[in-house]
N, C-alpha and C positions, 0 to 999 in steps of 0.2 A: 431358545436362548442364544444360539449362534447367530440368528438374524438380528437380535437386539445388539449384539457385540459388534456385528458388521455395521449396522446403522450408526452406532456410536463412533466407530472409527472414521466412517465416511463424513459424519458431522464435524469431527475434529479437524479432518483434512480440509473441508470447506472453510471452516473458521480460520484456519492457518493461512489458506490462500487469500482470503479476503483481508486479513490483517497485514499480510505481506503487500498486497496490492495497495492498500490504504497508506502504508508507510512509504512505498515507492512514489505514490502521487504527492505526498507531502514533501518529499525530497525534491522532486522535480519542480514543484511550485516554488519552493524555497530558492532553488537555483535560477529559475526564471525571474523572480523578483529581484535577486541580486544582479542579474544580467541587466534587467531594465533600469535599475538603480545606477549601475556604472554607465550605461548608455546616456541616461539623463544627465549625469555629471559632465559628459563631454559637450553637451550643447547648452 
């Protein structure tokens, strides 16, 4: 029983890490797009 609980906790942690990484990538991509847009307006 303890092993199942441990695996469940580990899986939740992994999913939380993946979700946070995905959100971080989205934010970085949005910022890069805005940067390129601003640079494009200069030329």
